[in-house]
DRENTORKOL-3810 file (N, C-alpha, C; in nm, 4 decimals):
REM DRENTORKOL-3810
@n.u->0.0832; n.v->-0.1173; n.w->0.0000; ca.u->0.0000; ca.v->0.0000; ca.w->0.0000; c.u->0.0886; c.v->0.1250; c.w->0.0000
@n.u->0.0480; n.v->0.2281; n.w->-0.0739; ca.u->0.1242; ca.v->0.3533; ca.w->-0.0801; c.u->0.1008; c.v->0.4360; c.w->0.0453
@n.u->0.2071; n.v->0.4975; n.w->0.0947; ca.u->0.1910; ca.v->0.5848; ca.w->0.2109; c.u->0.1970; c.v->0.7308; c.w->0.1664
@n.u->0.1234; n.v->0.8135; n.w->0.2353; ca.u->0.1205; ca.v->0.9564; ca.w->0.2056; c.u->0.2158; c.v->1.0258; c.w->0.3019
@n.u->0.3122; n.v->1.1035; n.w->0.2504; ca.u->0.4043; ca.v->1.1725; ca.w->0.3404; c.u->0.3307; c.v->1.2765; c.w->0.4254
@n.u->0.3712; n.v->1.2861; n.w->0.5504; ca.u->0.3090; ca.v->1.3799; ca.w->0.6434; c.u->0.4095; c.v->1.4887; c.w->0.6768
@n.u->0.3631; n.v->1.6124; n.w->0.6758; ca.u->0.4495; ca.v->1.7260; ca.w->0.7046; c.u->0.3860; c.v->1.8087; c.w->0.8156
@n.u->0.4647; n.v->1.8455; n.w->0.9158; ca.u->0.4127; ca.v->1.9248; ca.w->1.0258; c.u->0.3923; c.v->2.0687; c.w->0.9805
@n.u->0.2752; n.v->2.1236; n.w->1.0105; ca.u->0.2449; ca.v->2.2619; ca.w->0.9767; c.u->0.2604; c.v->2.3477; c.w->1.1012
@n.u->0.3228; n.v->2.4615; n.w->1.0843; ca.u->0.3386; ca.v->2.5536; ca.w->1.1961; c.u->0.2193; c.v->2.6481; c.w->1.1970
@n.u->0.1535; n.v->2.6565; n.w->1.3103; ca.u->0.0368; ca.v->2.7430; ca.w->1.3188; c.u->0.0789; c.v->2.8880; c.w->1.3383
@n.u->-0.0030; n.v->2.9762; n.w->1.2894; ca.u->0.0224; ca.v->3.1196; ca.w->1.3011; c.u->-0.0034; c.v->3.1651; c.w->1.4438
@n.u->0.0777; n.v->3.2569; n.w->1.4895; ca.u->0.0553; ca.v->3.3141; ca.w->1.6217; c.u->0.0133; c.v->3.4590; c.w->1.6067
@n.u->-0.0399; n.v->3.5151; n.w->1.7122; ca.u->-0.0896; ca.v->3.6523; ca.w->1.7103; c.u->0.0182; c.v->3.7518; c.w->1.6685
@n.u->0.1420; n.v->3.7296; n.w->1.7089; ca.u->0.2491; ca.v->3.8242; ca.w->1.6785; c.u->0.2895; c.v->3.8226; c.w->1.5311
@n.u->0.2535; n.v->3.7181; n.w->1.4578; ca.u->0.2891; ca.v->3.7091; ca.w->1.3167; c.u->0.1840; c.v->3.7724; c.w->1.2261
@n.u->0.0691; n.v->3.8067; n.w->1.2810; ca.u->-0.0388; ca.v->3.8645; ca.w->1.2013; c.u->-0.0240; c.v->4.0161; c.w->1.2010
@n.u->-0.0197; n.v->4.0736; n.w->1.0812; ca.u->-0.0054; ca.v->4.2185; ca.w->1.0685; c.u->-0.1300; c.v->4.2748; c.w->1.0014
@n.u->-0.1898; n.v->4.3746; n.w->1.0644; ca.u->-0.3070; ca.v->4.4410; ca.w->1.0088; c.u->-0.2641; c.v->4.5748; c.w->0.9509
@n.u->-0.3116; n.v->4.6042; n.w->0.8315; ca.u->-0.2742; ca.v->4.7274; ca.w->0.7625; c.u->-0.3986; c.v->4.8075; c.w->0.7279
@n.u->-0.3963; n.v->4.9370; n.w->0.7585; ca.u->-0.5049; ca.v->5.0257; ca.w->0.7178; c.u->-0.4927; c.v->5.0495; c.w->0.5677
@n.u->-0.6034; n.v->5.0458; n.w->0.4971; ca.u->-0.6017; ca.v->5.0653; ca.w->0.3522; c.u->-0.6934; c.v->5.1801; c.w->0.3124
@n.u->-0.6832; n.v->5.2195; n.w->0.1890; ca.u->-0.7724; ca.v->5.3204; ca.w->0.1321; c.u->-0.8731; c.v->5.2487; c.w->0.0441
@n.u->-0.9983; n.v->5.2856; n.w->0.0578; ca.u->-1.1055; ca.v->5.2217; ca.w->-0.0183; c.u->-1.0858; c.v->5.2451; c.w->-0.1683
@n.u->-1.0800; n.v->5.1397; n.w->-0.2503; ca.u->-1.0621; ca.v->5.1579; ca.w->-0.3947; c.u->-1.1859; c.v->5.2170; c.w->-0.4627
@n.u->-1.3007; n.v->5.2101; n.w->-0.3959; ca.u->-1.4246; ca.v->5.2617; ca.w->-0.4546; c.u->-1.4335; c.v->5.4136; c.w->-0.4423
@n.u->-1.4090; n.v->5.4652; n.w->-0.3193; ca.u->-1.4273; ca.v->5.6092; ca.w->-0.2994; c.u->-1.2971; c.v->5.6840; c.w->-0.2727
@n.u->-1.1867; n.v->5.6127; n.w->-0.2442; ca.u->-1.0583; ca.v->5.6770; ca.w->-0.2207; c.u->-1.0420; c.v->5.7375; c.w->-0.0826
@n.u->-1.1330; n.v->5.7055; n.w->0.0094; ca.u->-1.1274; ca.v->5.7602; ca.w->0.1447; c.u->-1.0749; c.v->5.6528; c.w->0.2394
@n.u->-0.9915; n.v->5.6912; n.w->0.3337; ca.u->-0.9419; ca.v->5.5968; ca.w->0.4342; c.u->-1.0454; c.v->5.5772; c.w->0.5431
@n.u->-1.1465; n.v->5.4982; n.w->0.5170; ca.u->-1.2602; ca.v->5.4851; ca.w->0.6088; c.u->-1.2436; c.v->5.3714; c.w->0.7092
@n.u->-1.1232; n.v->5.3233; n.w->0.7296; ca.u->-1.1009; ca.v->5.2205; ca.w->0.8302; c.u->-1.1028; c.v->5.0788; c.w->0.7765
@n.u->-1.0916; n.v->5.0609; n.w->0.6465; ca.u->-1.0841; ca.v->4.9273; ca.w->0.5892; c.u->-0.9491; c.v->4.8683; c.w->0.6272
@n.u->-0.9503; n.v->4.7482; n.w->0.6855; ca.u->-0.8246; ca.v->4.6847; ca.w->0.7248; c.u->-0.8063; c.v->4.5549; c.w->0.6493
@n.u->-0.6820; n.v->4.5174; n.w->0.6322; ca.u->-0.6518; ca.v->4.3883; ca.w->0.5699; c.u->-0.5480; c.v->4.3192; c.w->0.6555
@n.u->-0.5541; n.v->4.1883; n.w->0.6563; ca.u->-0.4573; ca.v->4.1098; ca.w->0.7330; c.u->-0.3784; c.v->4.0219; c.w->0.6410
END
């Protein structure tokens, strides 16, 4: 039987997540849209 290789995944932590304020592409105003 064929075996499937297993790889450990590292989970994201709070310190690795960066939130950036963006400008709305629709109206061009910085209305608090955030992206992570």
